C-alpha positions as CSV (number, residue, x, y, z in Angstrom):
1,M,7.2,26.8,-5.2
2,I,7.9,24.9,-8.7
3,I,8.3,27.5,-11.7
4,K,6.4,27.0,-14.4
5,D,8.6,26.8,-18.2
6,F,11.7,27.0,-16.0
7,K,14.0,25.8,-18.7
8,S,12.9,28.5,-21.2
9,K,13.2,31.1,-18.4
10,V,16.6,30.1,-18.0
11,L,17.6,30.1,-21.4
12,K,16.2,33.4,-21.8
13,M,18.0,34.7,-18.5
14,I,21.4,33.3,-20.2
15,S,20.8,35.1,-23.5
16,Y,21.0,38.2,-21.1
17,L,24.5,37.9,-20.0
18,P,27.2,39.3,-22.3
19,P,28.4,37.0,-25.7
20,V,31.4,34.8,-24.8
21,P,34.4,37.0,-26.2
22,T,35.6,35.7,-29.8
23,V,38.8,34.8,-27.5
24,M,37.1,32.6,-25.0
25,V,35.7,30.4,-28.6
26,E,39.6,30.6,-30.1
27,L,40.8,29.2,-26.4
28,V,38.4,26.7,-26.7
29,Q,39.3,25.5,-30.1
30,A,42.8,25.7,-29.2
31,L,42.2,23.5,-26.1
32,N,40.8,21.0,-28.5
33,N,44.0,20.8,-30.8
34,E,46.7,18.8,-29.6
35,D,49.0,20.3,-31.9
36,I,48.6,23.8,-31.1
37,E,51.7,25.7,-31.1
38,L,52.6,27.8,-28.1
39,N,53.3,30.7,-30.1
40,V,49.8,30.6,-31.6
41,L,48.4,30.3,-28.1
42,G,50.1,33.5,-27.3
43,K,48.9,35.4,-29.9
44,I,45.1,34.4,-29.0
45,I,45.7,35.5,-25.2
46,A,47.6,38.9,-26.3
47,K,44.3,39.9,-27.8
48,D,42.7,40.8,-24.7
49,P,44.9,42.8,-22.5
50,S,42.9,42.1,-19.4
51,M,43.6,38.3,-20.1
52,S,47.5,38.7,-20.8
53,V,47.5,40.5,-16.9
54,N,45.5,37.4,-15.8
55,V,48.1,35.6,-17.0
56,L,51.0,36.9,-15.9
57,K,49.5,37.0,-12.2
58,V,48.4,33.6,-12.3
59,A,52.1,32.1,-13.8
60,N,53.6,34.4,-10.9
61,S,51.6,33.4,-8.3
62,A,52.2,31.1,-5.2
63,F,49.6,28.5,-7.2
64,Y,52.6,27.4,-9.4
65,K,56.0,28.4,-7.1
66,L,57.9,28.8,-10.5
67,P,61.7,29.4,-9.9
68,V,62.0,32.3,-12.0
69,K,59.5,35.5,-12.8
70,V,57.4,35.3,-16.0
71,T,57.3,38.4,-18.0
72,T,55.6,37.8,-21.4
73,I,52.9,35.5,-22.4
74,D,55.1,33.1,-24.4
75,H,57.3,32.4,-21.6
76,A,54.0,31.7,-19.5
77,V,52.9,29.3,-22.0
78,R,56.4,27.5,-22.3
79,M,56.8,27.4,-18.4
80,L,53.0,25.9,-17.7
81,G,52.0,24.6,-20.9
82,T,49.3,25.3,-23.8
83,R,46.3,23.4,-22.3
84,E,47.2,24.8,-18.5
85,I,46.7,28.2,-19.4
86,A,44.2,27.8,-21.7
87,S,42.3,26.4,-19.6
88,L,42.9,29.3,-16.9
89,C,42.2,31.6,-19.3
90,I,38.5,30.4,-20.0
91,A,38.0,29.9,-16.1
92,C,38.9,33.4,-15.7
93,T,36.9,34.5,-18.7
94,A,33.7,32.4,-17.3
95,G,34.4,34.2,-14.2
96,K,34.2,37.6,-16.1
97,T,31.6,37.0,-18.1
98,L,29.0,35.3,-15.2
99,K,30.0,38.7,-12.7
100,A,27.4,40.2,-11.4
101,P,27.0,44.1,-11.2
102,A,28.6,45.7,-8.5
103,N,25.7,46.7,-6.5
104,K,24.0,43.2,-6.6
105,A,23.7,41.0,-3.8
106,T,25.1,37.4,-4.6
107,I,26.1,34.2,-2.6
108,D,29.5,34.2,-0.9
109,L,31.3,33.9,-4.6
110,S,34.6,33.4,-3.0
111,M,33.1,30.0,-1.0
112,F,31.8,29.4,-4.5
113,W,35.1,29.7,-6.6
114,Q,37.0,28.0,-3.8
115,H,35.0,25.1,-4.1
116,S,35.4,25.0,-7.7
117,V,39.3,25.6,-7.9
118,A,39.6,22.6,-5.5
119,T,37.4,20.3,-7.5
120,G,39.5,21.1,-10.5
121,V,42.8,20.6,-9.0
122,I,41.5,17.4,-7.2
123,S,40.5,16.2,-10.4
124,K,43.9,16.8,-12.0
125,V,45.5,15.1,-9.0
126,L,43.4,12.0,-9.1
127,C,44.2,11.6,-12.4
128,N,48.0,12.1,-12.0
129,E,47.8,9.7,-9.1
130,L,45.9,6.5,-10.4
131,G,47.7,7.4,-13.6
132,I,44.3,8.0,-15.8
133,L,45.0,9.1,-19.2
134,T,42.4,11.2,-20.4
135,Q,42.3,13.3,-23.3
136,N,39.7,15.8,-22.1
137,N,40.6,18.9,-19.9
138,I,39.6,17.4,-16.8
139,Y,40.9,20.3,-14.9
140,L,38.9,23.1,-16.5
141,A,35.8,21.0,-16.7
142,G,36.3,20.8,-12.5
143,L,36.8,24.4,-12.3
144,I,33.5,25.1,-14.0
145,H,31.0,22.2,-13.0
146,D,29.3,24.4,-11.0
147,V,28.2,27.5,-12.5
148,G,24.8,26.2,-12.9
149,K,24.6,27.7,-9.2
150,I,26.0,31.2,-10.5
151,I,23.0,31.8,-13.0
152,L,20.4,30.8,-10.2
153,D,21.9,33.3,-8.2
154,R,22.6,35.7,-10.4
155,F,19.2,35.9,-11.8
156,M,16.8,34.8,-8.7
157,H,19.0,36.0,-5.9
158,D,16.5,35.7,-3.1
159,I,15.3,32.4,-4.0
160,Y,18.7,30.9,-4.3
161,K,19.6,32.3,-0.8
162,E,16.5,30.6,0.4
163,I,17.8,27.5,-1.1
164,V,21.2,28.0,0.3
165,K,19.5,28.6,3.8
166,I,17.4,25.3,3.3
167,T,21.1,23.2,2.8
168,Y,22.4,24.7,6.3
169,N,19.2,24.3,8.3
170,E,18.5,20.9,7.3
171,N,21.5,19.3,6.1
172,I,20.8,18.5,3.1
173,S,22.0,18.2,-0.5
174,M,21.8,21.5,-3.1
175,I,20.2,19.5,-5.3
176,E,17.6,18.2,-3.0
177,A,16.7,21.8,-1.7
178,E,17.0,23.1,-5.4
179,Q,14.4,20.6,-6.6
180,R,12.3,21.2,-4.0
181,V,11.8,25.3,-4.3
182,I,12.5,25.3,-7.8
183,G,11.8,21.7,-9.6
184,E,15.2,21.7,-11.1
185,S,19.0,21.6,-10.3
186,H,21.8,24.0,-10.4
187,A,23.6,20.5,-12.5
188,K,20.8,20.9,-15.6
189,V,21.1,24.6,-15.4
190,G,24.7,24.3,-15.9
191,G,24.6,22.1,-18.5
192,W,22.1,24.6,-20.7
193,L,24.8,27.1,-20.0
194,M,27.6,25.0,-21.5
195,K,25.5,24.3,-24.8
196,A,24.6,28.0,-25.2
197,W,28.3,28.6,-25.2
198,N,28.9,26.0,-27.2
199,L,31.6,24.2,-25.2
200,P,32.6,20.5,-26.2
201,S,29.9,18.0,-24.8
202,I,32.4,16.7,-22.0
203,F,31.8,20.1,-20.6
204,V,28.0,19.7,-20.6
205,D,28.0,16.3,-19.5
206,I,30.1,17.1,-16.6
207,A,28.0,20.4,-15.5
208,N,25.1,18.1,-16.2
209,Y,25.8,14.9,-14.3
210,H,28.3,15.3,-11.8
211,H,25.8,14.6,-9.4
212,S,24.0,11.2,-11.2
213,V,26.9,9.9,-13.0
214,M,24.9,7.0,-14.1
215,E,22.9,9.1,-16.3
216,T,25.5,10.0,-18.4
217,R,26.5,8.8,-21.8
218,E,29.2,5.8,-21.4
219,E,31.9,7.7,-23.4
220,S,32.2,10.3,-20.9
221,R,31.0,8.6,-17.8
222,L,35.0,8.0,-16.9
223,E,35.4,12.3,-16.8
224,V,32.0,12.8,-15.6
225,A,32.8,10.0,-12.5
226,I,36.4,11.7,-12.0
227,V,34.9,15.2,-11.4
228,S,32.1,14.3,-9.3
229,L,34.6,12.3,-6.8
230,S,36.8,15.2,-6.8
231,N,33.7,17.4,-5.7
232,Q,32.9,15.2,-2.9
233,L,36.6,15.3,-2.0
234,A,36.5,18.9,-2.0
235,R,33.5,19.3,0.1
236,L,34.9,16.4,2.7
237,K,38.4,18.7,2.5
238,S,35.9,22.0,3.4
239,F,36.1,23.5,0.1
240,G,32.4,23.5,0.2
241,F,29.0,25.4,-0.7
242,G,26.1,24.4,0.9
243,G,24.9,23.3,4.1
244,D,25.1,19.2,3.8
245,M,27.8,18.6,6.4
246,S,26.7,14.9,6.2
247,G,29.5,11.9,5.9
248,V,29.8,9.9,2.9
249,V,31.7,6.5,2.3
250,L,33.2,7.3,-0.9
251,A,33.3,3.3,-2.2
252,D,29.9,3.4,-1.6
253,I,29.4,6.4,-4.5
254,D,29.0,5.6,-8.1
255,A,31.7,7.9,-9.2
256,W,33.9,5.5,-7.2
257,K,32.7,2.6,-8.5
258,I,32.9,3.5,-12.2
259,I,36.8,4.9,-11.5
260,D,37.1,1.4,-9.8
261,E,35.9,-0.6,-13.0
262,A,38.0,1.5,-15.2
263,Y,40.8,1.9,-13.4
264,P,41.2,-1.0,-10.0
265,Q,44.2,0.9,-8.6
266,I,42.0,3.0,-7.0
267,K,41.0,0.7,-4.0
268,N,44.8,0.8,-3.2
269,L,44.5,5.1,-2.7
270,D,45.2,6.0,0.9
271,V,42.1,8.5,0.8
272,V,42.8,9.7,4.5
273,K,46.0,10.8,3.6
274,F,44.9,11.9,-0.2
275,I,42.8,14.0,1.7
276,W,45.2,15.3,4.3
277,D,48.0,16.3,1.7
278,L,45.3,18.9,0.3
279,D,46.4,20.8,3.1
280,E,49.4,21.8,0.9
281,A,47.2,23.1,-1.9
282,Y,45.2,25.6,0.5
283,N,47.0,28.5,-0.5
284,E,47.3,28.0,-4.2
285,I,43.3,27.2,-4.2
286,V,42.8,30.5,-2.4
287,A,45.0,32.4,-4.8
288,M,43.4,31.1,-7.8
289,E,40.3,31.6,-6.6
290,R,41.0,35.4,-6.1
291,I,42.6,35.7,-9.4
292,I,38.9,33.9,-11.1
293,N,36.7,36.0,-8.8
294,N,38.8,39.8,-9.6
């Protein structure tokens, strides 16, 4: 079943979502301001009481293992940094905005957000491991790279449930199943949502091209490749979503080749050890998923 006028219908669906809170817009602006002061960010967050609660919950969670209890927003920002806090707030706001009504059936959102958090965490760890210096917030981009799936499920749950079933029964990728059933992908839908939310173009590109990195603009290709590779690593680590359990030779995929061209030291990365070490992050990833999916 190929849906006619699919893009216009999805954009209409997106328009039914609650408007992006002003606080989120201010946070995105703050994220792009390298000189943002700690107290300014604290004042933005304080405008939203539920966000303030989430920040304190996150800061005191097992995810960060801080040595002292954090009791104020300013303290949390000082301990974790402006970019980290802003990213987490935006992710929590996105989760809240996209959340379906309590009585509405959905895909497994717990598994979805675990995969999303894992992709964000792995993106950040990979950059640290390889010494990749990127000005864009790769952690947040990883966190929200798959939101197109939420949109598709939110507004056409029965159809998307069938897509998920196909991936399990036939051991194919979500993208392949989506193309077959609806003629479009969650990646494209995610890109449309990022544009509708007026997020910076890097987020649009990562949502849109994390399964087709060679199609993205050259200026954002490295960041897209990082999230794309991290997406694969999260899946290999069983932080997956969908039925595609087939193996993959990482060095053969476009994302690896793009990173290798810019950062040849990736050849020295012990991938098996890197994936194995992610065991240590499991509880933290689950804890963060519960906060976003609250």
